[in-house]
N, C-alpha and C positions, 0 to 999 in steps of 0.2 A: 168815310165810305165803308159800307158794310161789306162783309166777305163775299156775299152772293152778288152784290152789285159789282164788285171788282172783278169777279170771275166772269160776269156777263160782259163787262167792258173789255176784258182780255179776249173773250171769244169774238166779240164784234170787231175788234181790231185785227182779228185773224193773226195774232202773234204766233210766230214759229220760233223754236229754239235756235239760237245762233251759234251753237257749238259745232255745227256741221250736219247734224242729222235732220234738222228742220221739222221736228215733231211738234204738233200743235200744243202750245203752252196750256191752254184751257183744259185740254184732255188730260194732260199730265197732272195738273193741279187737282182736278176733280177726282182722279183715281187715287191720289195720295190722301186727299181729304176723306175719302170713303174707306181707306184701308184701316182695318181694325187693329190699332196699336195705340197703347197708352202714351207712348213717347215717339216723337219724330224730330228730325233735324232738317235744317235748310242748309244747303251747301252751294257756294258760288265757285265755279271752276274758272280760275284765272291762271291756268297753266300756260296756255298759248305757246306750245312747243313746235308748231309746224312752221317751216321756213316761209318767209314772205307774207306772213300774217301779222299785222300790227294793230288791229282794231281794238283789242282789249287793252293794250298798252295806252292807246290814244284816249280811250274812255276813262281809264283809271287816272291818267295824268290830268285830264281836263274836267271830268265830271264824277269824281269819286263819291261825292255825296249822293248822287242819283243811284249809284250801285248799292250803297248801304240802305237807302230808302226802299229800293226794290226788295232787298233781302228782308227787311223788317216787315214789309207788307206781306211777304210770303210767310214769315214767322207768325204774324197775327192771324193769317188765314188758317194756318195749321194749329193755332193755339199752342205755340211753343215759344220758348224764350232763348233757345240755343241754336247756334248755327256755326258754320265754318267758312272761312275764306281761304281757299286752297290756292296759294299765290306763287307764281314764278319768283324764285328767290332773287334773281337779278332785278326784277321789277321793284321788289320791296326795297332794295338798297337805294334805288333812285327815287322812290316815292314815299319813303318812310315818314318824312316831315308832313306830308299831306294825309297819310292814312292813319297814323297813330292817334291824332286827335279825334278821329271819327270812331275808332274803337272805344275810346274813353267816353265820348259823347253818348254813344248808345248803351254803353254799360251803365252809365248814370241813369238811363231811362229804363233799366232792367233787362236789357238784351245782352246776352253773352255771345259775342261773335269771336270765335277762336281763330287765331291766325296760324295757318300751317304753311310753312315754306317748302316749296318743292324745287329740287334741282331741275333746271329746265330740260325737258325731254318730250318727245312726241308721245310715247306710251303713257307718260304721266297724266295726260289729259283724258285717257280712256276711263270710263266710269269705274269699272272694277279695279283697275290699277290704282286709280286715285283713292278709292275707299280703302284698299289694302294699305296704301302708303300712310293714310291717316291712322290706321290701326297699328302701325309699326311693322307691317309685313313687307315683303318684297313688292316693288312696284310692278306688278304683273296682273294681267286680266284674270277675271274669274270665269269659271265655267257657267254656262247658261243652259237651261233654266236652273234656279229661279233668277229673276232679274236682280242685278247688283243693287239697284235702288231699294229693293225689298229686303235683301239681306243686310244692306246698309252698313252702318258703323257699329261694330260690336253688337249686331243684331237689331239695332234701331233703324227703321226705315228712313230714307232721306229723300227730300225733294231737291234735286240737283239741276241747276241751270248755269248757263254761261254768263259772263260779265255783261255782254250786250243785251241779253234777255232781261236781266234784272234792271238794267238802265231803261229798257223799253217799258217795263212794268211801272216804273216810277213815273214815266211820262204819261202812260195811260191813266194812272190814278189822278194825275193833275190835269187831264184833258188836253195834253200837249203833244200827244203822239201824232206824227204826220206821215205814217206809212213809209218811213225811211229805214235804211240800214247803212252800216258803215262799210265802205269799200276801201281796201288797201291796194294802191297802184304802185308797182315797182318797175325799175329800169326805164323810167320815163322822164321827159323834160320837166314835168310838173308833178313828180311822184309825191305820195303822201296818203293820208287817210281822209276820205270824204264821206259826208252824210248825204246820201242820195236816195231818190225814189227807188224803192225796192223792186219795182216792176220794169225798170230800164233794162234794155238789152246791153250786152257788153260793148257793142259798137257805140251806142248812145252814151254810155259811161265815159268811154275814152274821148269822145268828141266834146261832151259837156265839160269835162275837166281839162280840156286842151292838151290831151295826151295821145291823140291819134297820130301815129308815125307817118312820115311822108314816104318812106321806103317800105317794100314788102316785108311782112312780119308774121309771126304767130304768137299766140299767148298760151299761158297756162292759167286756168280759171278755177278758183275754189281753194287753192292751197299750193304751196311750192313743192310739196312732195306727192300729195294724193290728187291734185287737181287735174281736170280734163284739159287736153291740149287741142287747140283749135287754130285753123288757118284764118287769116283776116277775112277771107270771103265768107266765113261761116258766122261771123260775129253779129250780123244783123238779126239773126234768129236766136242767138245764144243768150240764155238768162244767167243771172248771177247765181252761182251754186256754192255749196259747201260753206267755207268761211269768207266767201266773197272777196278773195284777193285776185288781182290780175297782174301777172308778170309778163312783160313784153320781151320778145327775143327777135333779133333780125333773122330773116329767113335763112341766111347763110351761116347761122350759128353751128359750130362743129357738132355733128351728131354724137360722136363718141364722148365729148365733154358733157353733153346733156345726159347721156346714159350713165356716165360715171357719177354725176351729181346725185342722181336718184339712187343708183346702186350703193354708193358710199353711205348715203343717209339711212337707207333701210337696213343696211348691215349694222351700222353703228347703233341704231335705235331699237333693233330687235331685242326684246327682253330675254330671249332664249328659252322661254317656257315651252313652246311647241316646236316640234321638229320641222314642219313645213316652212315656217317663217324663218327660223334660225338657219337651216341648211339651204333653203331656197335662195334667200338673199345673198348668202355667201357664194353660191354657185353662179348667180348672175353677176356678182362683182368680179369673180375670177374670169368669167367669159369677157366682160367688158375690159378689164385690165389687160388681158392677153391681146385683145383686139387693138388696144391703144399701142401696145408694143409692136404689134404686126402692122399697125397703121392701115387697117382695112376693116370694113364692115360689109357684110353681104346678106343675102336672103337666108342662107343657112343659119347664120348667127342669130338673126332676128327670130327665126322660128324656134330655135333652142331657148332663147330668152323668154319668148312669149309662152312657150309650153310650161316652163318652170313657174312663171308668174301666174299662169292660169291655174296650175295645181295649188299654188299658195292661196289663191282666192277661194278655192273650193274647200280647203282643208285647214286653214289657219284658224286659231281660236278667236282672235280679235281683229279689229279693223285695220291694224297696221299691216299685217301680212296679206289681208284681203285686198288692200288698196293699191298695191304696187302695179297690178295689171292695168289700172286706169290710165296713168300717164304713159305707160309703155304702149298699150294698145292704141290709144288715141293719137299718140305721136306717130306711130307706125302707119296708121290708116290715113291720117289727115295731113301729115307732112312728108314722111319718108316716101311713101308710094307716089305722091304727087311730084316730089323732087326728081324721081327717077323717070318720069314721063318726058 
């Protein structure tokens, strides 16, 4: 398949990046192809550091050859022979026997796919932090502009995609793509990772996979840290977002324990580079921890927490600090206020 035919196929399939941002793949490839640089790299982001997201693990465990094929197709498209697999170190320890032969196979064909092992973290999957890590620098985001993909690795621009995206590209090239995406379902009777029509609503996903609870519930969709929180009555119109994970919670799940889970995660994962994220996450954690000691939560506490998170959204450098407002605000609006009625 010629490079232009492949790009046309990707565009017709309307492939979107599956790392969370959902940027059109064809547009990204076209821009990198047109970029005036003698050298370019292809990078596969297999960090997967967000809680409750297991799709990349599932793909690498079951279809690793497809991921490598997708990377090589991208390398051929950019006329480069070098790329990087930026891999969650825990995954590599469990998948080494499956992955190592593929590195050797494609090296024998003239493709150098460098393995970079990343200590599992949320920030490690952010583009600038990922590229800094490969360069041997602190795993912290880069200031924008320019785009981290343009500053790349030691000045070499990169085409960076998620594991699922490269898997989809391989399917497109073989005319096997079926408009599906991988969905991780957690805290369910039939939990796991499912390949489903990407246009299904969240309600349809749960019913199709025999995971729709019999008791009242709510879900977090898109990621276990940054995902949107929705009541079951909203799921008929809700689409799969972010990394397409769905975590189910009984409606009577303790509010403070939910808040503590998010606060602890963001505090632990903050890289410390910017003050709003570093200090804001700690302030929210202290408020939640004190409320657990006091065994109470009220409207005043909610407003203090939401104000801090809102400031983090507006002033943090990267998506980590910007994202905390999403679960907090949607839980408050869709669950907390309705429980008080």
